[in-house]
C-alpha positions as a printed Julia matrix, in Angstrom:
131×3 Matrix{Float64}:
  94.11  110.15  -123.43
  95.75  106.49  -124.2
  98.43  108.39  -126.1
 100.1   110.19  -123.57
 101.83  109.93  -120.67
 102.23  112.74  -117.79
 105.33  113.11  -115.49
 105.39  115.93  -112.77
 108.91  116.82  -111.3
 110.97  119.73  -109.04
 113.45  120.53  -112.01
 116.12  123.35  -112.48
 115.53  124.86  -115.54
 116.67  128.34  -117.31
 114.64  131.15  -117.49
 116.0   134.5   -119.01
 119.66  133.37  -118.37
 118.89  132.18  -115.0
 118.51  128.56  -113.67
 115.66  128.32  -111.83
 114.24  125.56  -109.43
 110.48  124.97  -111.04
 107.72  122.66  -111.55
 107.78  120.86  -114.7
 105.04  118.92  -116.43
 106.57  116.63  -119.55
 103.47  115.32  -121.84
 104.39  112.86  -124.21
 102.99  111.63  -126.89
 103.75  108.2   -127.41
 102.36  107.21  -130.81
 102.98  110.1   -133.22
 104.49  113.31  -132.98
 103.7   116.91  -131.7
 102.39  119.28  -134.87
 104.6   122.22  -134.69
 101.85  125.15  -135.22
 102.01  129.07  -135.5
 100.46  129.42  -131.73
 102.56  128.86  -128.81
 101.98  125.84  -127.17
 101.2   125.29  -123.26
 100.37  122.94  -120.62
  97.34  123.22  -117.53
  96.48  121.99  -114.95
  92.78  121.91  -113.9
  90.49  120.86  -111.48
  86.29  121.37  -111.15
  87.23  124.64  -109.59
  90.76  126.2   -110.77
  92.87  126.1   -112.94
  96.58  127.21  -113.78
  98.55  127.69  -116.68
 102.43  127.15  -117.49
 104.27  130.62  -117.61
 107.04  128.78  -120.18
 106.23  126.0   -122.56
 108.27  123.99  -125.18
 108.27  121.37  -127.63
 111.09  118.86  -127.23
 113.29  118.58  -130.6
 111.98  115.05  -131.94
 108.49  116.84  -131.5
 107.43  114.16  -128.41
 106.89  115.73  -125.78
 105.65  119.43  -124.67
 106.88  120.23  -121.41
 105.34  123.27  -119.71
 107.18  124.87  -116.45
 104.91  126.06  -113.36
 106.27  128.03  -110.0
 107.1   125.75  -107.46
 104.2   127.03  -105.46
 101.52  126.79  -108.39
  99.88  123.74  -107.95
 100.04  123.67  -103.65
  96.03  124.54  -103.74
  95.04  120.94  -106.28
  94.78  118.81  -103.05
  93.24  115.72  -105.38
  92.61  114.81  -108.35
  93.22  117.09  -111.75
  93.21  117.09  -115.34
  96.43  118.31  -117.37
  95.39  119.71  -120.04
  97.77  120.41  -123.16
  97.37  122.28  -126.63
  98.27  125.04  -129.05
  97.12  128.76  -128.61
  92.88  128.24  -127.68
  93.16  124.98  -128.96
  93.41  121.7   -126.38
  94.83  119.0   -128.32
  94.13  116.46  -125.06
  94.0   115.41  -121.49
  95.27  113.03  -118.61
  93.42  112.62  -115.62
  96.1   112.32  -112.59
  94.59  110.79  -109.76
  96.92  113.29  -107.08
  98.53  115.99  -108.51
 100.57  116.26  -105.11
 101.5   113.16  -104.79
 102.56  112.35  -108.4
 105.28  115.52  -107.95
 108.66  113.92  -108.01
 110.98  115.77  -105.96
 114.0   117.73  -106.85
 117.19  115.28  -107.94
 119.57  114.31  -104.8
 122.25  116.13  -107.39
 120.68  119.11  -106.86
 118.53  119.83  -103.26
 121.78  120.69  -101.64
 122.05  123.67  -104.37
 121.64  127.09  -103.41
 119.72  127.8   -106.74
 116.58  130.29  -106.51
 113.07  129.06  -107.08
 110.67  130.26  -109.61
 107.76  130.8   -107.12
 104.4   132.97  -107.53
 105.79  135.77  -105.88
 108.86  135.75  -108.19
 106.71  135.4   -111.42
 104.74  138.49  -109.91
 107.97  140.48  -109.76
 108.99  139.47  -113.28
 105.07  140.01  -115.29
 104.7   143.31  -112.75
 105.05  146.58  -115.45
């Protein structure tokens, strides 16, 4: 969709008052703004056989960006093209085709690469969601 851009990067972000290394997919609306809704926003990566939804998502204060956060190993099985879908609650607002998810992931900025921040990987995510 021409009105949206997608940036995929490894980043450090807070979760439950702890900073962790995770993958962020930033969806930017070029013309217009995302409308605030009662439903929770989401970002999802989807191909013909699988999909994974962000474990955390937020909207920028200027309502131009949706930021979906994924475990560091959540996208490992996406070896080719996939769509980045986004929306609110059950409604998909739009999608952006990405030719190669793996090739699109920007590395952690050099200033953070030497830190010992913990990763938000699938094992960690599972450990905090299990009763």
